[in-house]
Every structure is written in C-alpha cells, then in structure tokens.
C-alpha atoms as one frame of an Amber mdcrd trajectory, in Angstrom:
protein
 -13.051 -75.894  11.004 -11.187 -79.170  11.512  -9.628 -79.617   8.083 -10.821
 -76.820   5.854  -8.299 -76.909   3.024  -9.851 -79.527   0.697 -13.244 -80.135
  -0.944 -16.032 -80.185   1.686 -14.043 -78.568   4.476 -12.794 -75.858   2.156
 -16.312 -75.139   0.906 -17.562 -74.757   4.482 -14.678 -72.455   5.426 -15.140
 -70.295   2.320 -18.914 -70.080   2.818 -18.434 -69.040   6.434 -15.987 -66.330
   5.376 -18.538 -65.198   2.807 -21.039 -64.681   5.639 -18.560 -62.534   7.509
 -17.805 -65.189  10.130 -14.450 -65.455  11.866 -12.977 -68.805  10.844 -10.160
 -70.802  12.411  -8.862 -73.733  10.384  -6.969 -76.563  12.079  -5.052 -78.555
   9.451  -1.775 -80.313   8.688  -0.410 -77.589   6.450  -0.222 -79.789   3.349
  -2.599 -77.586   1.378  -3.082 -73.837   1.314  -5.926 -72.682   3.509  -8.526
 -70.231   2.168  -7.471 -66.606   2.343  -8.875 -64.899   5.403  -8.880 -67.780
   7.876  -6.745 -68.100  10.988  -4.648 -71.271  10.729  -3.580 -73.708  13.422
  -1.401 -76.642  12.409  -1.443 -80.186  13.680  -1.798 -83.803  12.564  -4.676
 -85.572  14.273  -3.109 -88.970  13.559   0.164 -88.117  15.349   0.911 -88.321
  19.072   0.100 -84.973  20.642  -1.289 -83.921  17.259  -3.870 -81.623  18.847
  -1.277 -79.644  20.823  -1.729 -76.431  18.862  -5.485 -76.613  19.316  -5.148
 -77.369  23.008  -2.732 -74.473  23.532  -4.894 -71.994  21.668  -7.072 -69.914
  23.955  -9.931 -69.512  21.520 -13.495 -70.679  21.782 -16.058 -71.023  19.007
 -19.770 -70.922  18.356 -19.472 -74.093  16.294 -16.965 -76.659  15.100 -17.291
 -78.451  11.758 -15.476 -81.726  11.160 -15.287 -83.822   7.967 -12.972 -86.596
   9.220 -13.446 -89.983   7.544 -10.746 -92.243   8.939 -10.193 -93.590  12.483
 -13.070 -92.323  14.659 -10.735 -91.781  17.580  -9.554 -88.576  15.854 -13.083
 -87.175  16.123 -13.381 -88.550  19.657 -10.232 -86.771  20.851 -10.967 -83.467
  19.110 -14.573 -83.366  20.301 -13.571 -84.117  23.904 -10.965 -81.369  23.761
 -13.426 -78.817  22.386 -16.635 -79.656  24.237 -16.097 -76.893  26.791 -14.918
 -74.374  24.195 -17.519 -74.672  21.425 -21.272 -74.344  21.324 -22.020 -76.986
  18.733 -20.247 -79.818  16.909 -21.164 -80.453  13.272 -19.930 -83.731  11.860
 -20.147 -84.267   8.101 -21.003 -87.939   7.909 -22.443 -90.061   5.094 -25.523
 -92.041   4.181 -23.119 -94.987   4.257 -23.817 -95.248   7.995 -27.150 -96.919
   7.245 -27.289-100.694   7.264 -27.723-102.160   3.789 -30.003-101.769   1.946
 -29.992 -98.061   2.660 -33.467 -96.709   3.421 -35.334 -94.351   1.121 -37.686
 -93.071   3.820 -37.847 -92.868   7.583 -34.085 -92.726   7.982 -34.127 -91.261
  11.497 -35.229 -94.629  12.872 -33.426 -96.863  10.382 -30.829 -99.463  11.294
 -27.232 -98.250  11.334 -23.906-100.016  10.928 -21.860-100.775  14.013 -19.250
 -98.236  15.060 -17.195 -97.176  18.048 -16.242 -93.628  19.002 -12.676 -94.447
  20.044 -11.920 -97.038  17.354  -9.060 -97.156  14.911  -9.676 -97.171  11.173
 -11.850-100.008   9.845 -13.947 -99.237   6.772 -15.605 -96.074   5.522 -19.107
 -96.811   6.833 -18.044 -97.869  10.323 -15.520 -95.053  10.531 -18.209 -92.490
   9.740 -20.600 -94.059  12.238 -17.858 -94.009  14.861 -17.306 -90.325  14.112
 -20.998 -89.665  14.678 -20.894 -91.452  18.028 -17.807 -89.485  19.025 -19.469
 -86.152  18.238 -22.674 -87.004  20.093 -20.765 -88.572  22.974 -18.808 -85.391
  23.619 -21.415 -82.724  22.865 -24.689 -84.536  23.496 -27.586 -84.960  21.105
 -28.837 -81.397  21.537 -25.485 -79.785  20.649 -24.415 -82.010  17.777 -25.478
 -82.062  14.135 -24.869 -85.072  11.883 -24.845 -84.274   8.172 -25.381 -87.588
   6.360 -24.422 -86.545   2.879 -25.122 -88.413  -0.310 -23.027 -88.034  -3.457
 -21.111 -84.730  -3.319 -19.915 -82.956  -6.477 -18.467 -79.545  -7.263 -15.247
 -77.514  -7.374 -12.210 -78.876  -5.494 -13.527 -82.438  -5.715 -10.713 -84.782
  -4.719 -12.539 -88.079  -5.187 -12.514 -88.280  -8.983 -16.118 -88.467 -10.144
 -17.166 -85.298 -11.985 -13.529 -84.384 -12.787 -13.137 -87.761 -14.479 -16.160
 -87.192 -16.704 -14.975 -83.708 -17.593 -11.460 -84.816 -18.511 -12.779 -87.841
 -20.398 -15.159 -85.766 -22.505 -12.510 -83.072 -23.003 -10.298 -85.777 -24.565
 -12.879 -86.100 -27.340 -13.904 -88.980 -29.573 -16.643 -91.536 -28.948 -17.628
 -91.588 -25.266 -19.298 -94.558 -23.618 -22.327 -92.814 -22.101 -24.158 -95.116
 -19.682 -27.874 -95.113 -20.247 -30.624 -94.479 -20.175 -29.893 -90.818 -20.807
 -32.999 -89.845 -18.839 -31.815 -91.708 -15.726 -32.589 -89.469 -12.701 -29.611
 -88.608 -10.488 -29.311 -87.357  -6.927 -26.294 -85.513  -5.520 -25.481 -82.290
  -3.713 -23.194 -79.490  -4.832 -20.531 -79.066  -2.156 -21.304 -75.345  -1.872
 -25.009 -76.037  -1.314 -24.037 -78.494   1.417 -21.865 -75.811   3.011 -24.607
 -73.182   2.856 -27.149 -75.531   4.414 -24.697 -76.561   7.147 -24.019 -72.970
   8.164 -27.716 -72.153   8.083 -28.359 -75.155  10.305 -25.813 -73.831  12.788
 -27.609 -70.472  12.809 -30.942 -72.233  13.421 -29.508 -74.436  16.152 -30.467
 -77.663  14.401 -29.348 -80.946  15.905 -29.539 -84.637  15.145 -29.105 -86.462
  11.818 -30.082 -85.042   8.432 -29.772 -86.781   5.070 -28.367 -84.222   2.666
 -28.674 -84.301  -1.122 -30.730 -82.629  -3.799 -34.163 -84.131  -4.477 -34.178
 -87.328  -6.554 -34.106 -86.398 -10.217 -32.400 -83.054  -9.642 -30.682 -83.845
 -12.932 -30.289 -86.825 -15.263 -27.310 -88.692 -16.620 -27.952 -87.117 -20.004
 -28.167 -83.588 -18.638 -24.970 -84.067 -16.661 -22.901 -85.388 -19.563 -24.316
 -82.909 -22.057 -23.330 -80.129 -19.659 -19.801 -81.574 -19.620 -19.816 -81.544
 -23.407 -20.923 -77.897 -23.533 -18.434 -76.505 -21.040 -15.423 -78.356 -22.422
 -16.277 -77.524 -26.037 -14.815 -80.900 -26.935 -15.134 -82.778 -30.205 -16.727
 -85.701 -28.398 -19.714 -87.896 -29.200 -21.875 -89.323 -26.438 -22.763 -92.869
 -27.423 -25.596 -93.969 -25.174 -25.238 -97.576 -24.188 -27.770 -99.741 -22.381
 -27.121-100.976 -18.833 -27.191-104.621 -19.908 -24.341-104.068 -22.387 -22.251
-102.299 -19.765 -22.835-104.929 -17.096 -22.236-107.818 -19.509 -18.854-106.279
 -20.297 -17.894-106.508 -16.623 -17.768-102.743 -16.135 -18.311-101.716 -12.511
 -21.054 -99.135 -11.948 -20.190 -96.145  -9.776 -16.416 -96.706  -9.906 -15.501
 -97.325 -13.545 -18.366 -95.126 -14.710 -18.607 -92.562 -11.897 -21.999 -91.391
 -10.628 -23.853 -93.971 -12.744 -25.542 -97.101 -11.448 -28.124 -99.099 -13.421
 -31.751 -98.371 -12.578 -34.093-100.734 -10.854 -32.010-102.176  -8.031 -31.089
-101.619  -4.397 -27.895 -99.798  -5.331 -29.713 -97.282  -7.514 -32.387 -96.699
  -4.867 -29.718 -96.183  -2.208 -27.638 -93.718  -4.185 -30.198 -91.771  -6.183
 -33.626 -92.050  -4.511 -33.134 -90.910  -0.916 -35.807 -88.946   0.903 -34.228
 -85.573   1.741 -37.423 -83.732   2.628 -36.141 -82.712   6.087 -33.103 -80.992
   4.596 -35.255 -79.228   2.002 -37.684 -78.124   4.700 -34.827 -76.629   6.716
 -33.300 -74.477   4.010 -31.447 -76.650   1.508 -31.372 -74.895  -1.869 -29.769
 -76.699  -4.818 -28.219 -74.928  -7.786 -28.671 -76.256 -11.346 -26.429 -79.079
 -12.499 -25.132 -76.916 -15.341 -23.684 -74.501 -12.789 -21.990 -77.290 -10.841
 -20.439 -78.670 -14.025 -19.314 -75.270 -15.354 -17.729 -74.201 -12.067 -15.976
 -77.542 -11.635 -14.544 -77.275 -15.154 -13.400 -73.711 -14.502 -11.599 -74.800
 -11.328 -10.127 -77.839 -13.067  -8.689 -75.804 -15.936  -7.361 -73.199 -13.502
  -5.240 -75.868 -11.776  -3.905 -77.342 -15.018  -6.554 -79.978 -15.781  -5.514
 -82.630 -13.257  -7.706 -82.935 -10.184  -6.197 -83.824  -6.794  -7.009 -87.323
  -5.592  -7.447 -88.561  -2.058  -5.094 -91.503  -1.458  -7.672 -93.298   0.695
 -10.313 -93.570  -2.051 -10.662 -96.103  -4.850  -9.607 -94.854  -8.261 -12.453
 -93.898 -10.573 -12.763 -94.141 -14.320 -12.781 -96.514 -17.271  -9.681 -97.640
 -19.124  -9.714 -96.199 -22.687  -9.034 -99.604 -24.229 -11.967-101.168 -22.396
 -14.189 -98.282 -23.445 -13.220 -98.636 -27.122 -13.694-102.390 -27.032 -17.175
-102.175 -25.529 -18.246 -99.494 -28.021 -16.962-101.540 -30.943 -18.603-104.727
 -29.707 -21.911-102.995 -29.071 -21.858-101.164 -32.400 -23.037 -97.907 -30.846
C-alpha cells in the first residue's frame, strides 16, 4: 500500500488485514499506520524518496496507490515496482472525465488531458496522469483504475460528512438544503476498499466507476441520520435551492455533498452509472451505518476531523447561515 495511513489508503490497508493478507505500507511517517502492517518510510516528493522501497527485497501480489498530486510520483513508483508486483491498483476519480461527466458508457467517454511524468497541475489532470503512469508501467491487463465518486466514511480528511456532523451537533436551526428527498450517490470508503480487494482477487483490470447506485440515500435521510447519532438539539430547516443559490451560497463546498437538482453538476455527481462495479461485487452499506461510524470515529478523536491541506475548505459560515434563514423565514 502506497500511503495507507489516511482515509482511503487506511481503509484499504485495514480491509486487507481483515482478510488475513500480509500488508506493507510505504508512507512518510506523519500518521500512525494501522496495527499489523509492515512499514517502510519515504517521501515520494523528495529526491531519492523511494530509497527504502527500492532497497527492500519484497515483492507483492498487488500494489494499491491513492496518490492525487504530481503524476510523476505514481510514474516513478510504478516503474520501480513493475517487476516486483503482480498488479497495480490506482484509486483515481470520476474527475478524469471531460466535462460534462458522462452518466453512461464511461469506458469510451472523453477524458481530460494528462501526462504520466508531469508535475502537479490540477486535480483532474493529476489523477489522469496517475492513471497513465499506472497503465504505462504495468500494462492494461495488469492495472486497475478505480474511478471513485464521492467518498464518505470514517477517517474522512476532506471535510464533507464531518462538517455536517459537527454542524448539527452544535444545535440550533440548521440550513438544510432541499429538497429533502433529493437522491444522493456516494460510496462508503470501506465498501470501496472491499470492492478493490475483491477486484484484485478476481484479476479485474481497466477502469471502473465506483459509487453506490444513484439514490442510495437522500439529503433528508443523510441529515436526519446526523441528527439521530449526535442527539443534538438541532432543527433541520429545509430550504429551497433557489433561495440558497440567490444567497450566493456555493453548492458542494459551502454545503457539502449537496448540489441543486436538474443540472449538469447534479447529474455528474449523483447520477453516474455504476452497473459494472455492482456486477463485479460492490456491496453498499446503509447510509445510517456510514453516518454512525463516522460520528463514532469523530468523537473518539476529540470532535475535530483532520483536513488535507491540498483541498478546499468546506462548510458554511454561521453568520451567513443565520442571515439566509432569517431572510427566508424558514
């Protein structure tokens, strides 16, 4: 596991341990690795950062990589490991599709430009470059590209579900973006990990879009689950999309997970065709379980979720929230 101490990488490492696999984690040592792994330390962004991996005499059935910055880090690691590993799994993103993202037929859809040995550019091109690096080193038959949609669950370090949980735990009137029945699509990080490991066992290759089916939950179900698990004295005040947009509130970032229905952005984020993943073993747990386990983890670490420094901050300013609620009279 390249990484393996945070969010997706950690979930994959822990799931592999749960299957009785022997797991080696190559990481910078900034976060504690899961108990039971063998650790190698190195910084892929530093000169000679792969020295510990190069010096190690091990070989592996599969390598999993979640890198999302300069593609050259994937390029160098994959080239180093191509004679020592059977398969390279790269956790990519649906962001690699050219806009507007496709709902169906994604295997033949247009992709953004990327380069395997490039420096950091933007998230979409970096992920596409990572894909090209994996395939370039291991070939199409020995590489698996996991194009994930929205990922939620314990250890989230992006700030989406943790923000909603901490906001609702604070109590009081909560600006709940409507409609409450708005269908959502995401994948629990542990379900992603289980599918990924199953795909390795099956010898799957090529690109797969990975998320729960559209409508796996709704905005109302998600926020009501947050209300239940926190036990907060909060009131969900459902507010129409037009009121939110007229107030200048940014969907997705200021109100995480939510985007207004009926447009390209909603279709891209919450209406993807994931039938291939479902047909190859993806099983998705209920949203209530994802919310409850994320809250349990969040409270265990003191209520403040870690945040990746390379991601935009998420969440709505309390003063803006109060102003919009007062103006809307909801």
